[in-house]
C-alpha positions as CSV (number, residue, x, y, z in Angstrom):
1,S,42.0,123.8,24.3
2,N,40.3,126.1,21.7
3,A,39.4,128.8,24.2
4,V,40.2,132.4,23.5
5,R,41.7,134.4,26.3
6,Y,41.3,138.2,26.1
7,L,43.5,140.5,28.3
8,S,42.8,144.2,27.9
9,S,46.1,145.0,29.5
10,V,48.0,143.6,26.5
11,T,45.6,144.1,23.6
12,P,46.4,146.9,21.2
13,V,43.5,149.4,21.0
14,V,43.3,152.1,18.3
15,S,41.2,154.9,19.8
16,L,41.6,157.6,17.2
17,I,42.7,157.9,13.6
18,S,43.5,161.3,12.1
19,P,42.6,162.1,9.4
20,N,40.0,159.3,9.0
21,N,40.0,159.7,5.2
22,G,42.5,160.4,2.4
23,T,42.9,160.4,-1.3
24,I,43.1,157.2,-3.3
25,Y,46.3,158.6,-4.9
26,G,48.2,157.9,-1.6
27,G,50.6,160.1,0.4
28,T,48.3,160.8,3.3
29,T,50.0,160.7,6.7
30,V,47.7,159.0,9.1
31,V,48.2,159.3,12.9
32,F,47.1,156.4,15.2
33,T,46.6,156.9,18.9
34,G,45.6,154.4,21.4
35,S,47.1,151.9,23.9
36,N,49.3,148.9,24.1
37,F,51.1,149.6,20.8
38,D,54.2,147.9,22.1
39,A,52.6,144.5,21.6
40,G,54.7,143.9,18.4
41,T,55.6,145.5,15.1
42,P,52.6,147.3,13.6
43,S,51.2,146.8,10.1
44,V,48.3,148.6,8.5
45,V,46.5,147.4,5.4
46,I,43.7,149.5,3.9
47,D,41.6,148.0,1.1
48,G,44.5,145.6,0.4
49,V,47.1,148.4,0.2
50,T,49.9,148.6,2.7
51,C,50.3,151.8,4.6
52,V,54.0,152.4,5.4
53,V,54.5,152.6,9.2
54,T,56.9,154.9,11.0
55,P,58.4,154.2,14.4
56,V,56.0,153.3,17.2
57,N,55.7,153.9,20.9
58,S,53.1,152.5,23.2
59,T,50.4,155.0,22.4
60,Y,51.2,156.6,19.0
61,F,52.4,155.8,15.5
62,T,51.9,157.1,11.9
63,C,51.8,155.6,8.5
64,V,51.8,157.0,4.9
65,T,49.1,155.6,2.6
66,G,49.9,153.9,-0.7
67,S,47.9,154.5,-3.8
68,R,44.7,152.5,-4.3
69,L,43.8,152.9,-8.0
70,F,41.2,150.2,-8.1
71,L,37.7,149.9,-6.8
72,P,37.6,147.2,-4.1
73,T,34.7,144.8,-3.9
74,Q,34.4,145.7,-0.2
75,N,36.3,148.2,2.0
76,S,38.7,146.7,4.6
77,F,40.9,148.1,7.3
78,V,43.3,146.0,9.3
79,V,45.8,147.0,12.0
80,K,48.0,144.4,13.5
81,F,50.8,144.3,16.0
82,G,52.8,141.2,15.1
83,N,50.1,138.5,14.5
84,Q,47.6,140.2,16.8
85,N,44.7,142.3,15.4
86,A,44.2,145.6,17.2
87,L,40.7,146.6,18.4
88,L,39.6,149.4,16.2
89,N,37.4,152.2,17.6
90,D,37.9,154.4,14.5
91,E,38.5,153.8,10.8
92,F,40.2,155.1,7.6
93,L,38.6,155.3,4.2
94,Y,40.1,156.0,0.8
95,T,38.1,158.8,-0.8
96,M,37.7,160.7,-4.0
97,K,36.9,164.3,-3.6
98,W,34.0,166.0,-5.4
99,S,36.3,169.0,-6.1
100,D,39.1,166.9,-7.7
101,S,38.9,166.8,-11.5
102,R,40.5,163.3,-11.4
103,T,37.3,162.1,-9.7
104,W,35.3,162.9,-12.9
105,G,38.0,162.3,-15.6
106,T,37.5,165.8,-16.9
107,D,38.6,169.3,-16.0
108,L,35.3,170.1,-14.2
109,P,33.1,168.4,-11.6
110,P,29.4,167.8,-12.5
111,V,27.2,170.9,-13.3
112,E,23.6,171.6,-12.7
113,G,21.3,169.1,-14.4
114,D,23.9,166.3,-14.7
115,L,23.4,162.7,-13.6
116,V,26.1,161.4,-11.4
117,Y,27.1,157.7,-11.1
118,V,29.0,156.5,-8.0
119,P,30.2,152.9,-8.6
120,K,30.4,150.2,-5.9
121,G,33.5,150.5,-3.9
122,M,34.0,154.3,-4.4
123,T,33.7,156.6,-1.4
124,L,32.8,160.1,-2.7
125,Y,33.8,162.9,-0.3
126,V,31.6,165.9,-1.0
127,D,33.9,168.7,0.0
128,Q,32.1,171.6,-1.6
129,T,28.6,172.8,-2.4
130,T,27.2,170.8,-5.3
131,P,25.0,172.0,-8.1
132,R,21.4,170.8,-8.3
133,L,21.6,167.4,-10.0
134,D,19.0,165.5,-11.9
135,G,20.1,162.4,-10.0
136,I,22.7,160.3,-8.4
137,I,23.0,156.6,-9.2
138,V,24.8,154.5,-6.5
């Protein structure tokens, strides 16, 4: 009576997510492609933040990320159709870009000889050539 029955023909599968990262400030439109997306109303929650979903068909839907202005204790990514979890073959991460002054709380990113601290829960996307640093503490 506690057996689980898996049917691939009705299980939602997320094959590709594009882009697979976006700013913590939200507003990133994320495209999901896969199969069996007609299994129920989709919902997407990334690190505890709801991603607003647009209309769905059986192989494609989009959502727009909300802002995540806190550091999570662990990253999470959940896609559901109704009460059913989708199988995920890709993921999405909230990131802070090296080139974004908001990442550093100043007008400039770190310069040569600086020591950089990346706190737990922060995903730092290095989107430009970095200076030679004295160290990085993670």
